[in-house]
N, C-alpha and C positions, 0 to 999 in steps of 0.2 A: 084469251088474253086478259088479265085479271083486270077488275073494275078502277078505275083512278080512285083513290081514297079524296072523301070529303075533308074540309077544313078541320071541322070535328075531329074527326078521326087521326087527322096530322097529330093536332093537338093532343088528343089522347096520347098518340105515341110518343110525344116529347115531354110532354109533365114528368113522369118517371124521370127521366134523363137531367131535365132542369134541375129537379129538386136534388138527386144525388150529387149533381156538379156542385149545387149551393153547399150541401153537407161536406163535400171535398174542399171547398172554399172556407167552410168554418174551422179549418185545421182540427178534425174530429178525430184525426188517429194518432195514435201515441204509438212512441218506440217499444219495441217487444223488450219488457223487462229484464228479459233472461241473456238479452245481447249487449255488449261493451256498449256504453251512452254513446259514442260516436258512430258505430256501425250502426245501432238503432233509429239514430237521427238521420242517418243517410239513407237507410232502406224504406221509413217512410216518406223522404224526400221523393224518391225515386219511383215509389209506388204513388204518392200523388202526383207528380207529372204524368204518369204513364194512367192514371185515372181519368184526369182531364183530358189527355187525347182520347182515349175512349169515348168519354161521355160527348165531347163534342163531335165525334162521329156518328154517334148512336141518334145523336139529338138534330144533326144534317140529313140524315137517312129519308125520314119522312117528308123532307123538302126538296130533296134533291132533284125532282123532275120539274119544279115549280120556276117561272120566269123571276129574274131580279126583285120584279116590282111585288109578286104575290110571295114570294119567299120574304119579304120585309114585311109585309102585312102580316102574315100568318107568326113570323118572328115576335113580331110588338105583341100579339095576341098571346103569344105562349108566355113572354115576359110579363104580362099584367096578371094573368092567373095562376103564375107559381110565386109572382112576389109578394102577393098576399099571404099565402102561403107560409113563406120564409119569414115573414114579418112575425107571424105568430111563433116562432123560433126564440124571436128575443127572451133571453133568460135562461132558454132551458140547458141543459147539459145535453152536450154533443153525442154522448152515448144513447141517452132516450131519443134524440132524433134521429139516429143511424137505426135503431130499433124500430122505432116506428115507421121509418121508409120502408124497410123490412117487411114488415105486417101489412102495411098500405099494399105493397107491390104483390105480398104471398094473396091478399084477398083477390087484387085483381086476375091474376093466374089461376085461383081455386074457383072464380066464377067464370072462368072461361072469358074476360073481357080482352084479355091481353094474352099473347103467348112469346114467351121468353125462350129464344131458340140458344142453344148451346154455341159457341164458337162467335157472334157474332158480338159487336163491341158492347153492347149493353150487357149481354149474358155475362162477357169476361170482366166488365166492371164490376156487376154483381156479386160472382165469384171471389175475387181479388177484396172487394170490400166485406164480405161476409166474416171471415177470421180476424179484421181489426175490432170488430165489436162484439163478440159471440161471447166475450165474458161477461156482457149484460144480462143473459139469460141464467145466469147465476143468482143474481137478485130478483125475487119475485116481485116486490113493490115496483122496482125499475120496469119489468116487464109486463107488468098491468097498467103501469102508466103509459107506457109506448104503444100498448094494443089500444088505450083509449085515445091516444092522440092519432093513431092510425084511423080507428073510427071517424073521429072528429075531419080529420083531412079528406076521407071518403064522403062523409055528408057534406061538407062543402062544395066538393067538386060536382057530386050529385045534385045539389041545389042549384048549381050554375048550368047544368044538362050536361054533364059528361059523364062517362062510364057506366052510364044505365045500361042494363042488361040488354046484350046483343043480339040480335038474330045468331050471329055466327062471329066468331072473334076477329077483329081487325087489327091490331096495334103492332106490338112489339114483334110480330112475326114477320113484319116487312124489314129485309135488309137486302141490302146490294151485295152483299157476299153469298157467293153460291154455296 
């Protein structure tokens, strides 16, 4: 039987979900320029609705086995640690933020700190979002700025005691879906 997650691990799982959710709320995604205007807006609206649902599910997964009291306590901590990062986004281009989150999550996965399973709500949300900002990779200056933003985000969380190199991956590998 797997060991229960610590509070820190639960928060580490939820941070990327909450940050991606904040990105969706920013209205970061634009209609496909090749689509008719009304069709493009409808596609963005549908994708945004789906992303909100997936990210809410992903955020709830690490808290599912907690009592309502403990769930509330952890949720408030997650909000505190993500609100500061989101505040740093004020005035930034949404495309840069999306790319920074991509690089942040990529770093967590590459270091073996988190495991993102295909078919989970977070896995599906990340897959859906990538095409919505991939045009940013065509701009070297924007990519450089996004990588720098991702490093700052990682430094912020590590200074707060999160995402330190673990003995084994702990986070996004947890899913209620088989």
